[in-house]
N, C-alpha and C positions, 0 to 999 in steps of 0.2 A: 504494500500500500504506500502511496506517496505520502511522506511524512507531513507535508503541509496540508494534506486533506484530513488529518486526524481531527476529531472534534475536541477543540480546546475552548473552554468557556471564556466569554468576555470577562474582563476584570475591571472593577471600578477604581479610578484614581481617587481614593477616599480623602486624601490630604496631600498637599505638596508644598514645597518651599524651594527657594533658590537664592543664592548670594553670589554676586559677581561684581565686576567693576561698575556695574550700573547701580549697585546698592544692595542692601540687605533686605530680603523679603519680596513677596509677590507684588506689592504695591509699587515698589521702585521699578520693577521690570515691566509692569503694565504701563506705567507712565512713560517709560522710555520707548516702548512699542508704539504708543500713541503719538509721541512728540518727535520721534526720530532721533532720540538722544544717543550719544555714544560715550562710553567710559574710557576710551583709549587716550593715552598721554605719551609724551616722549619718555623713553626708557631711562629711569633713574633707580633701578632696582639693585640694591646691595652694591657690589663693586663692579657691576657690569658696565663695560664701556663699548657700546654698540650703537650705531645710528639707526634705531628702530623705535617702534611704538609698542606699548604693552597695555594690557588690561589688568591692573593691579587692584586687589580688594583692600579697602581701607579697614583698619581696626583689627587685623589678624593678630598682630603682635601684642595687642592689649588683652587677648584671651588668656586666662590663667586656668589651666586644667586642675590645679590644686584646689580650686574653689568648688569643683564638682562633687556631688554627694557620693558618687560611685567610688569605691576604694581602688587604689592601685593604678591610677591613670597617669601618674607622673612619668612612667617609662614610655608613654606614648607622646610625649611633648615634642612636637615638631610643627613646622608651618602647615603641613598638609592636614594634620589632625586638629590643629587649632582652627583652620578654615572649616573643617567638618563640623566642629563644635559651634562655630559662629553661625553656620547655616542651620544646624539643628535647633538653635534657639529661636528661629524666626517663625512667624505665622502659627504659633502654637503647635508646631510639628511634634516635638517631644511629648507634649501632653496628648496629642492624638494617638501616638504609639502606646502610651500608657493605657488609654481607653481600649485599644485593640488587645493589649495583654489581658486586661480585665475580662474581655469577651472570650478570648480564645485560649489564654494561658501563654506564659513566656516561651514554652517549648514549641508552640505552634506558630510562632512568628519568625520568618526567615530574614536574613540579611544578605542581599546580593548587590554588591557595589563594584564600580569600576574605577580604576586609576591607571595612569600611565607611568609616572615617575615616583609616585607616592612621596615619601619624606626624604628624598635624596639630598635636598638642601641641607638637612641635618648632618649628613655625612660630609658634604662639602665644607661646612663650618667646622666639623670635627677635625678634618685634615689640616686646617689652619692652626689647630692647637696641638699638633703632634709634639711629643717630647724629643729630646736630643737623639734618642734611638729610633725615632720614627713611629713610636707606638701611639695609637689613638687614645684620647683621654678616657679615664675610667668611667666617667658619667655618660659616655656615648652608648646608646642602646639600639643596636641595629634592628633587632626583631620588632621593637615597638615603633620604629621610625622609618628607615629606608625600606624595609621589607614590604612588598606589595600586600602581604596578608595583614599588615598593621591596620589598614583602614577598616576592614570588616571586623577585626577583633575590637578595635576601639569603639566603633559604632554599636556593636552588640553589647559590650560591657557598659557603655555610657547609657544605653536605653534599657538595660536589664533583660536582654533577650537571650534565650537559650536554644532557639531553633537552629537549623542548618545555616551556616554563614560562610561565605567565601568571596574572593575578589576575582573579577575577570579583568585581565590586562591584555587587551588586543588593540593597543594604540588608540586611535581616535574613535573607534566604535565601542570602546569598553563599556561605557555607562548606557549605551543603547541595548547592547546584548543582554544586560542583566534583566531587562523587561521580559525577554524571551525565556530566560532561565526561570524567573519567578512564575511565568505562565505554566511552564512544564512542571515545576515543583508543586504548584497548587493543584494542577490537573491530576497529578499522580497521588494526591492526598498526603503528601509529606508535610505540608504546612497549610494553614488556613489563610494566611495573609503574609505579606512580605514588605520590608523596607528595601527599596531599590534606589539607585541613583549613582552618583559618582563625585569624586573630588580630585582635582589636580591643582598643584600650586607652582608658582614660578620658581625657577632655580637656574643656576648657571649652566647646568648640563643641557637643558633644552634650549636656552637662549643661544649659547655658543654652538650647540649642535645643529640647530636649524640655520644658523648663520653659515656654518661650514657647508651645509647642503645648498646654500645660495637660495634659500626660500623665504628669508625675512625681507619685508618691505621697509624702505626708509621713511615712509609716510604711513598714515593710517590705511589699513588694508581696504581695497576697493573690489569686492566680489563682482565678477562678471563684467567688470569695466574694461573698456578698450585699452586703458593704460595701466591695468593692474600689474603690480610688480612682485607680489608675494603676500605672505600672511603676517598678521600681528598676533603675537602670543598673549594669551590671557590666563586667568585662573578663576576657578569657580567651585562652588559646592551646591549640589542640587539633590533633593530627595523626594520620593513619592511613596506613599503607603498604598499598596495594591491589595484589594480584597475581591472576593467573588461578587459578581454583579447580581445579587439576589435580593428579594424583597421589593419594596416599592421604590423605584428610582425617580428622582426629580428630573424634570426636563433638561436642566442644565448640567446634570451629572455627565462626566466625561469617562468614556470606557476605552480600555485597550482592546482593540478588535483583531489586530493582526500583526505578526512579526515575521520578517523575512531575513534569513541569514545566508551568506555565501562566502566562500573563500577562493578567490580566483588565482592567488599566488603568482600574479604576472611578474611582479618585480618587488624588491624589498622596500622601495620608497615611492615608486611611481604607479599610478593607477593604470589599468588596462586602457589603451587609447580610445577604444570604443565603449568603455564602461560595461563590459559584458557581465562581470560579477555584480556590479551595481544594478544592472537591469534585472538579473535573476533575483536579487534580494527584494526589489520592488514588486516584482510579479508574485513572489511567494507571499509577501505581506498582503497584497490585494486578494490573493486566492484564499488565504486563511481568514481574512476579514469578510469574505463573501461579497466583494465589490468589484465592479469593472473600473477601469481607469477613469472613465468619465464621471464616476461617483465621487472622486476626490475633489474637494473644493479649494485646497491650498496645499502646496508642498514647501516645507521648510528644508531648503537644500543644504547639503554639506558645505558647499560654497566657500572654500578656504581662501580664494583670491589668488592662488598660484595659477600660472598659465595652463599647466597640464591638467590639474584637478578640475578646474571649472570647465575646460573643454571636454574632458571625458564625461563629467556628470551631465553636461548639456546633451551630449549624444545619447547617453543612457536614458535620461528623462524623455527626450524626444522620441526614442524608440518605443517607450512604454506608453507615454501619455499624448504624444503628438505636440501640438503647439498652442493649446487652448487653456490649459490649467494654470492659474496664477501661481507663481512661485517666487521665492527669493531666498537670500542668505541673511541671517542676523549676525554674522560674525563681524561686520563692520561696527556693531554696537558693543559686543563683548570681547572681541578677539577670539582666536582659536584656543579654546580651553582644553584641548587634547582629550585626556581620559574622562573629563567631566562634560565634554561637548554634547554627547548623546543625551545625558540626563538633563542638562540645562535646556537644550532645545526641545526636549519632550515637555518640560514645564512651560516653555514659551508657546508650544503648540496648544497646551491646555488653556493658556490664557487667551490665545487666538480664538479657540472654540467658545470659551466662556464669555468673552467680550464682543464676539462678532467682529473681529478686527484683524486684518492682515497687517502684521507689523512692518515698519519701515525698514529699508536697507541702507543705513547711513554709510557714507563713503563712496557709494556707487554713483557716478556722475554721468558718464556717457557709456551706454551699453556697448559691449563688443558686438558688432553687427554679424560676426560669424557665429555667435552663440545665442543671442537674444534680440528681441525686437521683431520687425517684419520678417517672417519666414523662420524665426527661431523661437526660443522659449518665450512665454508670456511673463516676462520678469517684471515684478512690481517694485519700483524704487521707493515710492512714497506710501505712507500708511493709508489704508483704505477700509472703510466699513463694508462688511460683506456678511451675508447669511451663510455661515460656515456650519456644515453638518459633519464633514469628514475631512481629516487632515493627515498627511503623511509627513514623517520626519526622517531624513536620511543622515546616516553617519557611516563614513567610509574611512578605514584606517590603513596604515602602512601594511604592506604584505597582502593587500586585497582582502582584509577582514571587513566585510560589508554587512550593514544591518539597516533595515528599513522598518519603521513602526507605523501603524495606522491607528489613529484615535478617532472616536466619534461621540457626538452628543447623544444622550439617551433619547431625546425627542426625535432626532434624525433617524436613529436606528428603528424606532417604532414606526415612523412614517414610511421608511423603506421596506418594512416587513422583514427586518433583519432577524435571522434565526432559523433559516431553512436548512437543508441538508449541507453538511460540511463540504467545503470545497466548491459548491455550486455558486457561480456569480449571480448576484441579484442586480436588477436594474435600479 
């Protein structure tokens, strides 16, 4: 049987939050989407000396993990986990998880989160404090900081959760793929609900690494622009509480309807030029959601503003959707938050459905005529009010680790008669 045709239940996005350079919490992100705001600024991070722009979150260094009620969190002290904590404090998210624990029990709530570099900045800082023999300082804790597993462990301990927990690290698709993981874990009966999302924080490794790859822009990134020069790196923390979509749903409730994953392995850092793996992920997400391409009202593109990525995604989206579906990239607002991008843009998709608003694409001035505009993608530069029922969010990582997610409003699902045989497209 085709795995994407298996009956997987829709999941309700019961609660969500996000923190990025746009601000802390949903209200800041909704305002930026309406107003076309961007949080990018010239790079002044730590000792980095590069001519580029970044999306830095304010207030991360003010977070004190010693103040938390959960014991033993000091060993997790690093920028990445402080950013996770700052995000968990917003929008009553931690309290919503407490209520889920009260309903289901701590062992029935999973934690599936994504990150790319985790707390590697802590290791960079530790290397500056090596002793005369080259030994790292005694207060450096690799397991609680740089290790990718650190994020899931920290979130689970911070929220008092005892269910299955792990990290997915598949570059820029990391915190999109966790939605698919949670969907399978809930369908299998291993958990009743799950905290999903991702956190990635700025560090010298990524800034200098992307500079070495000649992928950083000297100005704020300009997705799908004719003069795009590369990406702007950012950082973010985003979390969603996923539960079965049972009981009485409100019209405005947002559901996870479909997940598509592929691994084309075309190149270690470049996408397939025709976007073949990306196309496959989008088609799988549509099939699982039971929707045809024309049923999607808006696509949040991966849109990193590098010449090759935008070109490949344009071809992939054109192959699946044609040229009529409104789409754009929000990375001109947030920067590319790497392992947190999928989770952050899932939350932005939720806000788009909630508010009936296609977010703006700041930084994009003149569309690349080879990709968008007449004969190309229907790229939306400015914020636009729209009746959105179904939205797709794309996240494509290094090595061809692709993931596409489909979200829908409960009232739109009801109007479309969603819920027929699995794998059968609905009009």
